[in-house]
N, C-alpha and C positions, 0 to 999 in steps of 0.2 A: 442525514446522519451527522450530527454535530460531534466535533472532537471534545467539546467541553472545555476548550481553552480559547479564551476570547482573542488572543493574539493570532490564532489560526482562523477560527470561525468568523471573526470580524473582517477578514480579508477575502473570504470566499463568498461568491455571489449568492449562494444558497444558504449562507450562514452555517455551513458544514458541507459534507459531500452529498450530492443529489443521490437519492436512494435508487431510483430506477434508471441507472446509467452505468456506463463503462468508465472505469478509472484505471490508469496505468501507473506503474512505478518501476524504476530501474535503479541499480546501484550507481552511485556517483563515480566510483572508480572500480576497475576490475580486480577487486580484492575480496578475500573471504570475509573480512570484517564488514565491508559495505554490503556484501551479499546477504549476510546474516541480519544486518540492520534493516535492510529492505524487506526481508521475509518477515521479521518481527513487527515492522511497521504495519504491514498488511494483516498479520495475525491479530494485532491489537484492534484494528478497525473491525475485523470480523468478530472478535470477542465482544466488543462493545455493542455491536448490532444484535448478537445473540442475547446479550443481557437485556436489551430493550425489547426485542420482539420474540425471543425464543427461537426454536427451530434448529435446523441442522446446517452446517457449513459443508459444502462440497469443495474439496481441494483436489485439483486435477493437475498432474505432472507426469512427464515421461521419466523423471528421475526418482531415485529411491533414497534420497539423502535428508528427508525431513526428520527432525529430532523432536519427538512429542514432548519431552519434559521442557524444552526451550519454548515451544508454543504455549505450554501451560503457564510458564512464567509471564507470558504476555497476555494471559487471561483466557486463552483458547484451549479448553480441556479436550482430551481425547474423546470423551463421550459425546462431544458436540460436533465431531468431524467425521465425514465419510471421505475416504481417499479413493481416487480413481487413477489408474495408471495405464493410459492408452499406449499403443506401440509406437506412435509417432505424432508429430505436432499437427499434421493434417487431421488426423482422427481426434486429437485433443480438442481442437476448436469445434468439431462436430459434437463431441460429448458435452462441451460447455453449452452450446446452443440448445441441444436436446434437453439438458437438465433445466435450463431456464424456462423453456416452454412447458416442461412437465410440471414445474411448480413445486417440486419436493424440497429443494434447499431454500433457505431464507437468504443465503448469500453464496456466491461462487468465487473461489480464488483459483486462478489458473496460471501456470508458468509456461512461457513460450519465448523462444528466441526470434521467431519470425511470425509476423501477423500483418497481412497486407491491409491496405486501406479498405478493400472490399470486405475482408473478414472482420475488421473492427467495426465497420458500419453495420454489418449483420448482427454482431454482438450488442452494439448500442441499441439498435432497433428492438432486438429481442428483450433486452433488459428494460427498456422503456415500456414495452407492451405488457410485460409480466410484473413490472414494478419490483424487480429483483436486482440488487446491486451486483456488479461483476468487477472484481479486482484482478487485473492482469499484470503479473510480474514479468517484465520484459528483460530477458537475459541477453547480454552481448554475445555475438557469434565470433568475435575476435577481440584482441587486446585493444585495438584502436577504433573499435566500432561502437558508436553510441546508438542504442536502440531507439531513443527518443528523437533521433534525427530523421527517422522515417515518418511519413505522414500517418495520421491516425484520426479516427472519429471519436476517440475517448473524450469524456467531458472534462476530466482533469488529468494532468501528467506530472509525475513527481520524480525527483532524484533524491536518493537517500544515502547519506554517508555517516560513518562512525567518526566521532571526535573524542578527544580525551575526557575522562570523567573529572569532575571537580575534586580537588584534594580533600581528604577527610582529616579530622582532628586526631584520629587514631589510625593505626596501620590497617589497611584493607582497601578494597575497591569500591568506589562510589557507584551510584546509579548510572547506568549507561546514558550517554548523551549522543544525540544525532544531529546532523545538519539535514534539514528537510527543505527542499526547493520545489515549490509549485512552479514548474516550468511553463505550464499553460493551463488556463481555465477559461471556459466559455463565459463571457459576460464579466470578466474581471481581469485584473493585472497579475503578472507573475510576482512571486515574493520568495524570500528565503529566511529561515529562522534556525536558531539553535534551541533544541528542546531536550528534556530528559525522556529517555525511552519508555515504552509502555510498561505500566505496572501490572499487578495481578488482575486488574479489571480491564486492561487494554487501554488505559487512559494515559495520554502524554501530559507533560507539565513543563512550564517555564522553569529554568534552573533556579534553585532557591537562592534568595538574596539578590537576584538581579532584576526581578520585576519586569516592567514593560520595556526598560532600556535594552535588555538583551534581545528582545524580539525586534526592536526597532533598528538596532545597529548591527545585526548579524551579517548584513551584506545584501547584495543583489543577486539575482539569478544569473548563472553563468551564461545561459543562452535561452531564448524562448523558442521551443520546438513547435512545429506546426502540428 
């Protein structure tokens, strides 16, 4: 599943995200802005995959705070999403695994604060067997808790944060910009970039006028999680 941005795909071992695999993302900081950026980052990946393969995205969460118009701005239309709301996170992981093995969704997005190594290994094996990508939004359980500090079987692990938009020549707000950190990937090195947020097709972009330099000098990953 390529991002379509060479600065990202060229640094990933699979030249994009591996399709039949588990991928995790977490907000860089415990803020609403970073949480929204992380959600839209995953929504953009899901939208791009639906655009390539068609099918339905299953979004599983114990919360009821998803805002459909915002997902649509990242390319993920309401018509392409089935929402599931289990009563707790233990049932959530079971719903995700059952959905993968059933084969109905073309991609699964799940939100969980706790996912043990055993649980993520089961999801990774199920995703590989069914060739269905699973995107897991890891939410912190406390202000000082980093979800990616816990071990996981995920193929890639990401931290996403909001950064200021580039100033415009006229009054208004520019395209959202995000800091994306690949904290871990199998068969590759961690890296960090500043990108423009997902457009109406789910695609990211290198900030206009900065070219490759922005991608190369954005900084290094804060830490490499296991």
